[in-house]
C-alpha positions in Angstrom: 31.2 -1.5 27.7 28.3 -2.3 29.9 26.2 0.4 31.4 26.2 0.9 35.2 22.9 0.9 37.0 22.1 1.8 40.6 19.2 -0.3 41.9 17.2 1.6 44.5 14.8 0.2 47.0 11.6 0.7 45.0 12.9 -1.6 42.3 13.3 -4.6 44.5 10.1 -3.7 46.3 8.1 -3.9 43.0 10.0 -7.1 42.2 9.1 -9.0 45.3 5.7 -7.6 46.3 2.5 -9.5 46.1 0.6 -8.8 42.8 -1.3 -5.6 43.1 -5.0 -5.1 42.3 -4.1 -1.5 41.2 -3.5 -1.6 37.4 -0.8 1.0 37.5 1.1 -0.7 40.3 0.6 -4.1 38.6 2.1 -2.7 35.4 5.1 -1.4 37.3 5.5 -4.8 38.9 5.4 -6.6 35.6 7.8 -4.2 33.9 10.2 -4.5 36.9 10.0 -8.3 36.8 10.7 -8.3 33.0 13.7 -6.0 33.4 15.0 -8.0 36.3 14.9 -11.2 34.3 16.2 -9.8 31.0 17.6 -6.2 31.3 19.5 -6.6 34.5 21.9 -9.2 33.0 22.9 -6.7 30.4 24.1 -4.0 32.8 26.5 -3.8 35.8 24.1 -3.3 38.7 25.0 -2.0 42.1 23.3 -1.1 45.3 24.3 0.9 48.4 24.2 -0.1 52.1 21.2 2.3 52.3 19.2 0.0 49.9 20.0 -3.0 52.2 18.9 -1.0 55.2 15.6 0.1 53.6 14.9 -3.4 52.2 15.4 -4.9 55.7 12.5 -2.9 57.1 8.8 -3.9 57.2 7.3 -7.4 57.3 10.1 -9.9 58.0 9.1 -12.3 55.3 8.8 -9.6 52.7 12.1 -8.2 53.9 13.8 -11.6 53.4 12.5 -11.8 49.9 13.9 -8.3 49.1 17.2 -9.1 50.6 17.4 -12.5 48.8 16.9 -10.7 45.5 19.6 -8.2 46.4 22.3 -10.7 47.6 24.0 -11.2 44.2 24.3 -7.5 43.6 27.6 -5.7 44.6 27.3 -3.1 47.3 29.0 0.2 46.7 31.3 1.6 49.4 30.0 4.6 51.3 32.1 7.8 50.9 31.6 11.3 52.3 29.9 12.5 49.1 27.3 9.8 49.4 26.7 10.7 53.1 26.2 14.3 52.2 23.8 13.5 49.4 21.8 11.1 51.6 21.5 13.8 54.3 20.4 16.3 51.6 17.7 14.0 50.2 16.2 13.1 53.6 
């Protein structure tokens, strides 16, 4: 059975961002790209409408890159428990 993974916004942001000069951020970007190319195909990945909303913000070209990377990933339905958790986490 494949593991289920929730992709949150920072993952796609690291994936699509310009290469960073900061060594720690650059390492996170490289790890994310490696996982996206290899690890992601070994799991069942999902996103929420909130990830799409957050990924849509900011620079229009960067947002389009984030959204393009997210398009193949199924979107989870929103239910009352998710809404409560989202409110709690804000």
